LUMMISE-17590 format. One line per 4 residues: number of its first residue (from 1); for each residue x, y, z of N, C-alpha, C, O. Coordinates in pm, 1 decimal. Each point is the difference from the previous one (the first is absolute). Layout:
! LUMMISE-17590
NUM = X/Y/Z/X/Y/Z/X/Y/Z/X/Y/Z ~ ... $
END
This chain:
! LUMMISE-17590
1 = 10578.1/14599.0/-1476.1/14.9/-142.9/30.4/-97.6/-80.4/-83.3/-116.6/37.2/-12.9 ~ 163.5/-147.3/-43.6/-88.2/-86.3/-75.9/-108.4/-60.5/87.5/22.7/-29.4/117.4 ~ -140.9/11.1/-175.5/-107.9/-66.4/72.7/22.8/-150.5/5.0/-61.1/-70.2/80.6 ~ 148.9/21.4/-166.6/30.2/-142.7/-2.1/122.8/-26.3/86.7/110.8/-15.5/-51.4 $
5 = -130.7/10.5/181.0/111.8/-14.3/92.3/50.0/-142.9/12.5/116.8/-21.7/32.3 ~ -203.7/-76.9/-57.5/40.6/-139.5/9.5/-21.0/-64.6/-136.8/-112.7/-28.2/-40.8 ~ 223.9/5.7/-28.7/-3.5/-50.1/-137.3/60.3/-140.4/-3.6/105.7/-25.2/57.9 ~ -174.0/-64.7/-126.2/45.6/-138.1/-12.9/23.8/-32.4/-147.2/-81.5/33.0/-86.1 $
9 = 194.2/-97.8/58.9/31.4/-48.4/-134.7/-18.7/-151.3/0.0/53.9/-69.3/86.3 ~ -130.0/17.8/-182.6/-25.5/-143.8/-3.7/13.4/-51.9/-142.2/-9.8/76.3/-96.1 ~ 32.3/-206.0/83.4/17.1/-62.9/-130.2/74.6/-131.2/14.3/40.5/-37.5/110.0 ~ -22.6/-31.6/-220.3/63.1/-131.3/1.9/149.3/7.0/31.1/60.5/107.2/-1.7 $
13 = -3.7/-222.0/29.8/143.0/-14.2/24.0/77.5/53.2/-120.9/-27.9/-38.4/-113.6 ~ 124.4/125.9/137.7/85.6/48.5/-106.1/-50.4/121.0/-74.9/66.1/46.6/-92.8 ~ -183.8/6.6/131.2/-57.5/110.4/-76.2/61.4/135.2/34.6/-20.7/97.6/-72.0 ~ 95.6/-91.2/181.2/67.9/124.7/36.5/-64.6/76.2/113.8/13.6/122.1/8.4 $
17 = -83.9/-192.4/79.6/-67.2/65.8/113.8/99.1/71.7/90.3/-16.8/117.8/31.8 ~ 120.3/-190.4/9.0/92.8/56.1/98.2/79.3/118.9/-54.2/8.6/101.6/68.9 ~ 50.1/-108.9/-189.2/71.0/117.8/-51.9/-89.5/122.7/-13.2/42.9/111.6/29.1 ~ -168.2/-131.9/-73.3/-90.7/114.2/-12.3/-36.3/54.4/137.3/-6.2/121.5/18.9 $
21 = -17.8/-209.8/76.7/-30.9/44.9/135.9/115.9/81.1/57.5/-21.8/101.5/66.1 ~ 142.6/-145.3/-90.9/117.9/72.0/49.1/9.5/138.6/-62.7/30.0/97.5/68.9 ~ -55.2/-88.4/-198.5/3.6/128.5/-68.9/-107.0/94.8/53.9/27.6/116.7/27.8 ~ -149.7/-167.8/-13.3/-109.6/84.7/46.4/23.2/45.8/143.8/-27.1/115.2/33.9 $
25 = 77.0/-204.9/50.1/26.0/37.6/139.1/104.1/111.1/7.2/-11.9/92.8/79.9 ~ 113.7/-103.6/-164.1/105.1/103.1/-2.1/-56.4/134.1/-46.1/25.9/103.5/61.4 ~ -103.1/-106.1/-169.6/-50.8/123.9/-56.3/-110.5/62.3/85.4/-13.5/122.3/4.4 ~ -64.5/-205.0/62.5/-109.3/51.2/83.2/42.7/21.1/145.0/-79.6/42.9/83.5 $
29 = 207.0/-73.9/-54.4/52.1/10.3/137.1/-86.8/-81.6/95.5/-44.1/47.8/104.6 ~ 21.4/-172.8/-144.9/-89.3/-88.0/75.0/79.5/-111.6/67.8/112.2/-31.6/-39.4 ~ -172.6/-26.4/141.3/57.0/-118.7/63.4/-21.0/-118.4/-94.6/-109.2/-17.8/-53.9 ~ 212.1/-61.9/34.0/-6.1/-113.0/-92.0/-21.0/-129.5/77.6/75.5/-31.0/92.2 $
33 = -178.3/-44.3/-130.1/-29.8/-129.5/61.5/17.3/-107.3/-106.5/-74.5/-3.2/-98.0 ~ 172.8/-84.6/116.8/27.7/-105.3/-96.3/-30.7/-136.7/58.6/26.6/-27.1/117.1 ~ -82.8/-57.8/-200.8/-27.8/-137.2/42.3/129.1/-79.4/8.1/86.2/11.5/-87.2 ~ -72.7/-91.9/191.8/119.7/-81.7/18.4/-23.9/-137.9/-60.2/-13.6/-98.6/72.5 $
37 = 8.5/92.3/-203.9/-29.4/-127.8/-65.3/114.9/-99.1/13.9/-22.7/-120.2/13.7 ~ 145.8/170.2/-17.2/113.9/-90.3/7.3/23.7/-52.2/141.8/82.9/-88.9/19.7 ~ -154.3/142.7/78.8/13.8/-48.2/136.5/-82.3/-123.9/28.9/6.7/-55.0/109.9 ~ -84.8/10.3/-208.3/-83.0/-119.3/18.9/87.2/-124.7/-16.6/51.8/-24.3/-109.0 $
41 = -34.5/-55.4/215.9/91.7/-115.0/-7.2/-51.8/-114.3/-86.6/75.2/-92.5/-30.8 ~ -203.2/97.1/-9.3/-57.7/-107.4/-80.3/-3.7/33.8/-149.5/-33.9/-85.7/-81.7 ~ 68.4/209.8/45.3/-25.2/46.0/-135.7/80.3/-77.7/-104.0/-53.4/-37.1/-104.5 ~ 179.4/12.8/132.1/84.0/-70.2/-97.1/-54.7/-140.0/-25.3/-8.4/-43.2/-115.0 $
45 = -29.2/-28.9/222.3/-55.3/-134.4/-15.5/-136.1/4.0/-69.8/-35.4/-92.3/-73.5 ~ -40.8/200.0/96.9/-132.0/11.8/-62.0/9.1/-0.3/-152.0/-77.1/-69.3/-66.3 ~ 169.7/145.5/10.8/11.9/6.3/-145.5/45.7/-132.9/-59.0/-20.9/-25.0/-118.7 ~ 83.1/-60.7/199.8/41.1/-131.9/-47.7/-111.5/-102.6/14.7/-13.4/-90.2/-82.6 $
49 = -66.9/104.3/188.3/-107.1/-97.8/27.5/-118.6/74.2/61.2/-16.0/3.1/122.0 ~ -66.6/56.4/-207.6/-109.7/85.6/46.9/-100.3/-75.5/84.7/-46.7/51.2/101.8 ~ 13.4/-171.4/-142.6/-102.0/-75.6/72.4/42.0/-28.4/143.9/-82.9/4.7/90.8 ~ 208.7/-33.6/-69.8/48.0/-35.7/133.7/17.3/120.9/90.7/-27.8/-7.6/119.6 $
53 = 74.1/120.1/-176.4/37.8/112.9/84.0/-94.1/120.5/-9.5/28.5/104.2/59.2 ~ -138.6/-115.8/-131.4/-88.5/115.1/-20.7/-58.6/52.1/131.0/0.5/120.7/24.5 ~ -50.4/-209.7/58.7/-69.0/45.8/120.9/96.5/68.8/96.3/-30.6/106.9/52.6 ~ 147.3/-167.9/-29.3/97.5/61.8/90.2/43.7/136.8/-52.2/10.3/96.5/75.6 $
57 = 15.0/-90.4/-206.1/43.2/125.5/-61.1/-105.9/107.4/15.8/31.0/114.0/34.5 ~ -156.7/-150.7/-59.8/-108.0/97.6/4.5/-27.1/49.6/140.6/-23.1/119.2/20.0 ~ 25.5/-208.1/77.3/-25.5/40.3/138.6/111.7/90.7/51.4/-26.2/96.5/71.7 ~ 150.0/-127.3/-108.3/110.4/87.8/40.1/-21.1/139.4/-57.3/13.8/99.2/71.6 $
61 = -47.2/-90.6/-200.5/-24.7/129.6/-62.3/-116.3/71.7/67.2/8.1/119.7/27.5 ~ -115.0/-191.9/-1.3/-118.6/61.3/60.5/33.6/64.6/134.3/-35.3/115.6/23.6 ~ 102.2/-188.2/63.0/30.6/53.0/132.5/103.6/112.3/-6.3/-7.2/96.4/76.2 ~ 102.7/-109.7/-167.0/100.7/105.1/-16.5/-64.4/128.4/-50.5/28.4/108.3/51.3 $
65 = -115.2/-120.1/-152.0/-67.7/118.0/-54.5/-94.7/61.2/102.6/-11.8/122.2/9.0 ~ -55.2/-206.7/68.0/-91.4/52.0/102.4/76.1/80.0/104.7/-43.4/108.5/38.9 ~ 156.6/-161.3/7.0/80.3/71.2/99.8/43.4/135.9/-54.6/-4.9/100.2/71.4 ~ 46.6/-96.7/-195.9/45.5/126.0/-60.2/-115.2/98.8/-12.8/17.6/119.7/22.6 $
69 = -135.4/-169.8/-58.8/-115.6/87.5/-12.9/-43.3/55.8/135.5/-44.3/114.5/8.4 ~ 56.8/-193.3/96.1/-33.7/49.1/132.3/93.4/111.2/44.2/-40.9/92.3/70.5 ~ 165.9/-101.3/-112.1/95.8/105.9/33.0/-37.1/131.0/-68.1/31.9/107.7/50.6 ~ -100.0/-116.3/-166.4/-43.4/121.1/-69.2/-99.9/79.8/83.1/-9.0/122.1/-12.9 $
73 = -65.7/-191.4/97.7/-100.5/67.7/80.9/62.2/96.2/100.9/-68.6/85.5/56.0 ~ 199.6/-100.4/-33.4/69.3/90.3/91.6/25.3/136.4/-63.3/30.1/96.7/69.9 ~ -42.7/-89.0/-204.3/22.4/126.3/-69.5/-131.4/74.3/-16.3/-107.2/-60.4/-3.8 ~ 116.8/190.6/-5.4/-117.2/82.7/-28.2/-16.6/6.4/-151.1/66.1/79.1/-67.4 $
77 = -155.3/-163.3/14.4/-15.5/-10.7/-144.4/-70.7/120.8/-60.4/-12.9/10.2/-122.0 ~ -32.3/80.2/206.3/-60.1/123.3/-52.0/106.3/105.6/-30.7/-23.0/90.4/-80.2 ~ 137.8/-102.4/143.8/103.4/102.4/-18.0/132.5/-56.3/-51.1/78.7/74.3/-58.7 ~ -52.2/-202.5/79.2/125.9/-59.3/-42.2/-17.2/-70.1/-133.6/-94.4/-76.7/-18.9 $
81 = 184.1/102.6/-72.2/-4.1/-66.4/-128.8/68.5/-136.6/9.8/106.8/-13.2/59.8 ~ -169.4/-86.4/-118.7/53.8/-135.5/-1.2/-16.6/-57.8/-139.6/-105.7/13.3/-61.8 ~ 211.3/-77.6/12.8/-5.8/-72.8/-126.3/42.3/-143.6/27.5/104.4/-23.8/60.8 ~ -184.9/-71.3/-105.4/28.2/-141.3/23.7/1.9/-76.1/-132.5/-67.7/38.3/-95.4 $
85 = 145.8/-146.1/90.5/8.2/-77.9/-123.7/-88.9/-124.3/3.3/21.8/-93.8/-76.8 ~ -122.9/92.6/166.1/-95.7/-110.7/-3.4/-131.2/39.8/67.9/-4.1/86.2/87.7 ~ -101.0/-151.7/-131.4/-133.3/14.6/58.7/-27.8/-125.1/81.5/27.6/-111.1/-45.2 ~ -82.3/128.3/165.4/-23.4/-117.0/85.5/-87.9/-103.3/-69.1/16.8/-120.0/22.0 $
89 = -109.5/164.7/-104.6/-91.4/-92.4/-69.1/72.6/-92.9/-95.4/-57.3/-100.9/-41.1 ~ 182.3/131.3/3.8/73.7/-88.0/-89.4/15.6/-138.1/61.1/10.3/-99.7/-71.5 ~ -8.5/94.3/204.2/19.0/-128.5/66.2/-110.4/-97.4/-39.4/25.6/-117.4/-26.9 ~ -148.4/167.7/24.0/-112.5/-86.0/-36.4/5.1/-38.0/-147.4/-39.9/-110.4/-37.1 $
93 = 89.1/201.7/-47.8/13.1/-31.4/-142.6/94.4/-118.4/-18.4/-31.9/-95.4/-71.0 ~ 148.1/102.2/135.1/96.0/-109.3/-11.7/-55.3/-129.0/59.1/16.7/-107.9/-56.8 ~ -82.7/120.3/171.8/-55.0/-119.1/65.8/-101.1/-70.6/-88.8/-4.7/-122.9/-3.1 ~ -76.0/199.2/-69.0/-101.6/-59.5/-86.3/61.8/-79.5/-114.4/-63.9/-88.9/-56.4 $
97 = 188.1/121.3/22.6/68.4/-68.2/-109.0/78.6/-121.4/49.0/-0.8/-104.2/-65.5 ~ 68.1/116.1/179.0/97.2/-102.8/39.9/-53.9/-103.7/97.9/56.8/-108.7/10.7 ~ -164.8/139.2/60.9/-49.3/-93.4/100.9/-107.0/-91.9/-57.0/-75.1/38.7/-89.5 ~ 68.5/-161.6/142.4/-108.3/-88.3/-40.8/-127.1/37.3/77.0/2.8/89.0/85.0 $
101 = -111.7/-155.5/-114.0/-130.4/41.0/53.4/-4.0/-1.7/152.5/-50.5/94.0/61.4 ~ 102.8/-198.8/-0.1/-2.1/-9.5/146.7/90.2/105.2/63.6/-36.2/62.4/99.7 ~ 153.9/-43.6/-158.4/92.0/100.1/53.4/-58.5/139.7/-13.2/11.2/81.3/91.8 ~ -73.1/-53.1/-205.1/-56.3/133.3/-21.3/-116.4/26.7/95.1/-18.6/113.2/44.7 $
105 = -59.0/-215.1/-14.0/-110.0/16.8/95.9/55.0/37.9/138.1/-53.3/89.3/65.9 ~ 158.5/-156.3/-23.3/63.1/33.0/128.4/62.0/138.7/-5.5/-10.9/77.3/95.1 ~ 75.6/-46.0/-205.9/60.0/132.0/-18.6/-105.0/110.1/11.0/24.8/102.0/64.4 ~ -139.9/-120.3/-124.9/-106.1/101.2/2.8/-49.6/25.1/141.6/-31.5/113.6/35.6 $
109 = 24.3/-218.3/45.1/-42.1/17.4/139.9/100.4/86.2/76.0/-37.6/80.3/85.3 ~ 164.4/-98.0/-117.2/103.5/77.6/68.0/2.8/144.8/-47.7/6.1/92.0/81.5 ~ -10.6/-71.4/-211.6/10.0/136.8/-50.3/-124.2/80.7/35.4/7.4/122.3/11.2 ~ -120.2/-188.0/6.4/-121.7/70.0/41.6/20.6/69.5/134.2/-54.5/107.8/23.5 $
113 = 132.7/-169.0/63.7/26.2/58.7/131.0/101.8/113.5/-8.6/-2.6/92.2/81.5 ~ 92.1/-98.6/-179.8/110.3/94.9/-6.7/-31.5/124.6/-80.9/45.9/108.7/35.3 ~ -123.2/-121.0/-143.2/-13.5/110.7/-94.3/-94.0/110.3/46.5/-14.3/101.5/-68.2 ~ -49.5/-119.7/182.6/-94.4/101.1/48.5/70.0/129.6/39.1/-58.4/107.8/-11.3 $
117 = 182.9/-117.4/57.0/69.6/117.6/52.1/118.5/40.5/-87.3/104.6/40.1/50.9 ~ -121.5/-50.8/-180.8/105.7/37.6/-92.9/-25.9/141.8/-50.0/-110.5/28.6/-46.0 ~ 209.0/61.1/53.6/-20.5/136.8/-49.3/-26.5/1.8/-149.7/58.2/-78.6/-74.8 ~ -144.9/166.9/31.6/-40.4/6.6/-140.1/80.1/108.0/-72.4/9.5/112.8/48.3 $
121 = 48.4/-147.0/-164.4/75.4/101.3/-75.6/-91.1/109.9/-54.6/-120.8/-19.2/-13.6 ~ 180.0/134.0/-17.4/-73.1/106.5/-68.9/-1.2/-23.6/-150.7/-90.6/44.7/-70.2 ~ 193.3/-116.3/21.2/10.0/-26.6/-142.9/79.3/-128.4/-21.3/105.8/-19.7/59.7 ~ -158.2/-67.3/-145.6/71.4/-121.3/-40.9/37.3/14.5/-147.1/-84.3/33.1/-83.5 $
125 = 210.8/-57.9/52.8/49.1/1.9/-137.8/28.7/-143.6/-41.5/87.6/-65.3/56.7 ~ -161.3/16.5/-155.3/14.8/-138.0/-46.5/80.4/-1.1/-129.2/-45.8/49.4/-103.0 ~ 165.8/-105.9/109.0/88.0/-9.1/-116.0/-26.7/-130.7/-74.4/8.2/-108.1/58.2 ~ -39.7/118.7/-185.6/-27.7/-117.1/-82.5/114.2/-27.5/-96.9/68.4/92.0/-44.9 $
129 = -48.7/-219.8/13.2/95.3/-42.0/-103.6/-33.8/-143.6/-37.1/-62.1/-71.6/78.6 ~ 102.2/29.5/-197.2/-28.5/-136.8/-41.7/88.9/-97.2/76.8/114.1/33.9/31.2 ~ -163.4/-154.3/0.2/82.5/-99.2/69.1/129.2/-31.0/-74.8/103.8/-22.6/62.2 ~ -109.8/21.4/-195.4/119.3/-29.7/-79.0/108.1/106.6/21.5/117.8/-32.3/14.8 $
133 = -158.7/157.7/-13.3/95.1/108.5/22.4/57.2/-6.6/141.3/118.7/25.4/20.6 ~ -202.1/-59.0/75.4/45.3/-7.4/138.5/98.1/-115.0/20.4/99.4/14.4/71.2 ~ -127.4/-127.8/-133.7/91.4/-113.4/14.2/138.1/36.4/-55.3/102.0/-37.1/58.1 ~ -98.8/108.9/-169.1/127.3/44.2/-57.0/74.6/90.3/97.4/120.7/-15.2/18.7 $
137 = -192.5/109.8/43.9/63.2/90.1/96.3/50.1/-76.0/122.1/107.9/28.9/51.5 ~ -186.3/-126.3/-5.2/40.3/-79.9/116.0/128.8/-76.1/-30.4/90.5/-7.1/83.2 ~ -83.7/-49.3/-203.0/121.7/-72.5/-39.7/119.7/95.1/-7.2/110.6/-36.4/40.0 ~ -132.2/156.9/-90.3/108.5/97.4/-11.8/47.4/46.6/137.4/119.3/22.8/19.9 $
141 = -212.3/-8.4/75.3/38.1/45.6/134.0/80.6/-105.9/73.6/87.6/33.3/79.8 ~ -116.3/-160.6/-105.8/83.0/-109.4/50.2/-3.8/-21.0/150.1/97.9/-47.0/57.8 ~ -208.9/80.8/6.6/-9.2/-26.7/144.3/-9.6/-150.4/23.1/-76.9/-69.2/-66.7 ~ 154.9/20.0/160.8/7.7/-143.6/23.3/-134.9/-58.9/39.8/-35.7/-109.3/-44.1 $
145 = -39.2/181.4/127.4/-126.6/-54.4/49.6/-108.1/-2.9/-108.1/-102.7/-65.4/17.8 ~ 124.6/136.1/-130.9/-101.1/7.2/-105.2/39.1/-77.2/-126.5/-72.6/3.4/-99.4 ~ 185.2/-71.9/102.5/50.9/-63.2/-122.4/-87.5/-115.2/-47.4/7.3/-38.5/-116.7 ~ -91.2/-18.1/206.2/-83.7/-113.6/-37.6/-142.9/40.3/-34.6/-84.5/-87.3/-20.0 $
149 = 54.9/217.3/12.5/-133.7/45.7/-36.8/-31.2/-41.7/-143.8/82.6/15.8/-89.8 ~ -203.5/-69.3/69.9/-41.3/-47.4/-131.6/-103.1/93.9/-60.8/-71.0/70.7/71.4 ~ 63.6/-70.9/-204.4/-95.0/85.6/-70.4/-143.7/-32.4/39.1/-81.2/91.1/16.2 ~ 48.7/-217.4/-0.9/-137.5/-39.1/34.7/-41.4/60.9/133.8/-114.6/41.7/16.7 $
153 = 207.4/-36.7/78.0/-28.7/59.9/130.8/-29.5/148.6/-14.6/-94.4/50.1/60.9 ~ 173.4/21.1/-140.5/-24.8/142.1/-21.7/-131.7/23.2/-72.9/-69.4/97.9/27.6 ~ 34.5/-185.7/-119.3/-126.6/12.7/-70.8/-118.2/-17.1/94.6/-98.3/73.5/-9.1 ~ 107.7/-170.1/99.8/-106.9/-19.8/99.0/-12.4/121.6/91.6/-110.5/44.5/31.1 $
157 = 224.6/8.6/11.5/-1.5/118.3/85.4/-57.6/120.2/-74.2/-76.8/77.6/56.9 ~ 113.7/-62.4/-183.2/-49.7/112.1/-79.3/-151.6/-3.2/-10.2/-65.4/103.4/13.5 ~ 9.3/-221.0/-37.3/-145.5/-12.9/-6.6/-64.4/35.2/133.8/-102.9/67.5/4.2 ~ 163.9/-113.4/105.2/-54.7/27.4/133.3/8.3/149.3/32.5/-94.5/56.6/55.0 $
161 = 205.4/6.8/-88.1/15.7/143.7/22.5/-103.1/79.5/-79.6/-63.8/91.0/52.8 ~ 48.3/-126.4/-180.4/-93.7/74.7/-83.8/-143.8/-17.4/47.8/-78.5/94.7/-4.6 ~ 43.6/-213.4/50.0/-134.2/-20.8/56.5/-20.0/86.6/123.3/-103.7/64.2/16.5 ~ 204.7/-63.3/69.6/-11.6/76.7/124.4/-20.1/148.3/-28.4/-90.0/62.9/55.6 $
165 = 173.6/-7.8/-141.6/-7.3/144.4/-21.6/-112.2/40.6/-94.7/-38.6/116.8/-3.5 ~ -14.0/-211.5/-73.1/-117.9/30.5/-80.6/-119.4/31.3/89.9/-83.8/83.9/-33.0 ~ 77.2/-153.5/148.3/-110.8/20.3/93.1/37.6/91.9/116.8/-82.3/22.7/88.7 ~ 202.9/29.4/-87.0/50.5/76.4/114.7/-70.0/135.4/11.0/-6.9/75.7/-96.9 $
169 = -44.9/-46.3/216.3/-65.2/130.0/22.9/23.2/52.3/141.0/-70.5/90.1/45.5 ~ 169.0/-146.2/23.8/22.7/38.9/139.2/67.7/135.6/12.4/-20.0/70.8/98.7 ~ 99.8/-34.6/-197.9/71.2/127.8/1.1/10.7/48.8/-144.7/-26.1/-76.9/-92.6 ~ 63.9/203.1/71.6/32.4/43.4/-136.2/111.4/-86.9/-58.6/93.5/-38.5/70.1 $
173 = -104.9/8.5/-199.4/93.6/-90.1/-67.0/48.1/63.0/-130.8/-80.0/46.0/-81.5 ~ 211.1/-44.8/63.4/60.0/48.3/-123.6/70.9/-117.7/-66.6/96.3/-53.8/54.8 ~ -143.5/13.7/-172.9/55.0/-115.0/-71.8/99.2/49.5/-105.4/-31.7/88.1/-80.0 ~ 151.6/-145.5/81.2/104.4/42.9/-93.1/53.7/-120.2/-76.5/46.8/-96.7/60.1 $
177 = -53.7/102.8/-191.0/61.0/-101.0/-85.9/146.8/35.9/-18.9/32.3/96.7/-69.2 ~ 55.6/-173.4/129.8/142.6/34.4/-1.0/65.8/-27.7/-135.2/116.0/35.7/-20.7 ~ -189.7/-99.5/-72.3/54.2/-16.7/-134.5/11.2/134.7/-71.3/78.1/15.7/-93.8 ~ -157.5/81.0/140.1/-5.9/129.4/-68.6/76.0/111.2/71.9/18.9/108.0/-56.0 $
181 = 24.8/-133.3/180.0/65.5/105.1/78.1/120.7/-56.8/72.8/1.2/-117.5/36.6 ~ 99.2/199.6/-15.9/119.9/-39.9/73.3/35.3/111.5/97.1/65.9/97.3/-36.7 ~ -110.2/-112.4/160.4/19.2/105.6/99.7/142.7/4.0/52.6/42.7/100.6/56.5 ~ 31.7/-210.2/-74.8/137.3/-4.8/49.8/97.9/64.2/-97.1/97.4/62.7/41.8 $
185 = -122.8/-78.1/-170.8/93.7/48.2/-100.8/-45.0/128.5/-69.2/81.9/70.0/-59.4 ~ -210.2/-38.7/66.5/-53.3/117.3/-69.7/-46.7/104.4/101.3/-107.9/-15.5/57.3 ~ 184.9/120.2/-33.7/-36.3/100.8/100.5/-135.3/64.9/-25.9/-70.3/34.8/94.9 ~ 32.1/-17.7/-221.4/-128.0/65.1/-28.7/-117.2/-87.5/43.3/-102.6/51.6/44.3 $
189 = 117.0/-184.0/-56.9/-104.8/-90.8/47.5/-15.7/12.5/151.1/-111.8/4.5/51.4 ~ 224.0/1.1/19.3/-5.3/11.3/145.7/-62.7/132.0/43.1/-82.5/2.1/91.3 ~ 120.4/107.5/-155.4/-55.8/130.6/35.3/-150.6/3.1/-23.9/-75.6/56.8/78.9 ~ 33.7/-118.2/-188.0/-142.3/-4.0/-31.1/-77.3/-80.3/104.3/-109.6/38.2/41.1 $
193 = 168.3/-149.7/0.7/-63.9/-81.9/102.8/-8.9/74.8/133.0/-102.3/-6.6/68.1 ~ 208.6/77.3/-31.2/-0.8/76.2/124.9/-109.9/105.5/-0.6/-65.7/22.0/101.8 ~ 45.6/42.6/-214.5/-106.5/99.9/-9.7/-137.0/-63.4/18.2/-88.0/57.4/64.2 ~ 70.9/-174.6/-120.5/-129.1/-67.9/13.2/-22.7/-46.2/143.8/-111.9/6.7/50.9 $
197 = 218.0/-53.3/14.1/-12.6/-48.2/137.6/-43.9/112.1/93.4/-74.6/-24.1/94.8 ~ 119.5/144.5/-120.1/-29.5/111.9/89.2/-144.7/48.7/-10.9/-45.0/81.4/80.7 ~ -26.8/-131.3/-180.1/-139.5/40.0/-17.7/-92.8/-98.2/71.4/36.0/-116.2/18.6 ~ -154.5/161.4/21.4/-97.1/-92.2/61.0/-43.2/-107.4/-100.3/-11.5/26.0/-119.7 $
201 = -11.8/-145.8/170.6/-42.3/-110.5/-85.0/-130.0/-59.7/53.7/-29.4/7.0/119.4 ~ -46.5/-65.5/-210.5/-121.8/-71.7/37.0/-23.1/-108.7/-101.7/22.9/19.9/-119.3 ~ -68.8/-136.5/165.9/-27.8/-109.2/-90.8/124.6/-55.7/-63.8/109.8/13.3/54.2 ~ -126.3/-76.4/-170.4/110.8/-58.3/-74.2/32.4/84.3/-121.7/-88.7/36.4/-77.2 $
205 = 217.4/-5.4/60.6/45.6/75.5/-116.2/116.3/-73.8/-64.7/74.6/-72.6/65.7 ~ -61.2/93.4/-197.9/110.6/-61.9/-74.2/98.0/110.7/-38.6/-37.7/101.7/-58.2 ~ 162.7/-124.4/91.8/102.1/102.8/-15.7/26.7/30.5/-146.3/19.4/-91.1/-80.5 ~ -18.5/217.8/46.5/42.6/48.1/-131.3/84.7/124.7/20.2/-9.9/66.3/103.3 $
209 = 91.7/-34.9/-200.4/77.4/123.4/6.4/-91.6/120.2/-16.3/-105.6/-8.7/-62.6 ~ 146.9/119.5/119.2/-76.6/124.7/-17.5/-104.5/19.1/106.4/-72.0/99.8/-1.4 $
END
């Protein structure tokens, strides 16, 4: 049994978190936990008018993600394998980008009460890609709720993500530049990643073949 029983895939919109999580869950015979991003009733309006709908959108996501994380506590994370396509800390990353100063101050007071009882992953996989490449993929996927995403928004998120994971030390972290690897289309890349996942991890590592 792998020592990494609770694995989280994280990264920007369009980077391929969910497809990779689905593949890993299938291959590792793990329970799959997916974020319900399309269930947010404010998301479509948010991409059209961020200033007006940012707070409602963020609070809905925060409470939805918290509820899902609390349900994880019902599982025995020492023996049950779980793969998720999001890290709870992503909520704060997004909030730091989309909320104004007063809203973010209120948000921080709320998340301080919630994040104390969040289960900690054994391994976080951070998928990187350029905002320009991601915007192209988002346009190709053609999801209605994402059609109004702008490059500037992805650039701001990319900077916030990179800052967060540059200082991240809460769990082992594996950083993967997706410009160099394709786990969905290249079976050898996926097999190599699976072998690395099954090994113990510590600190931050950057994914390479071999």
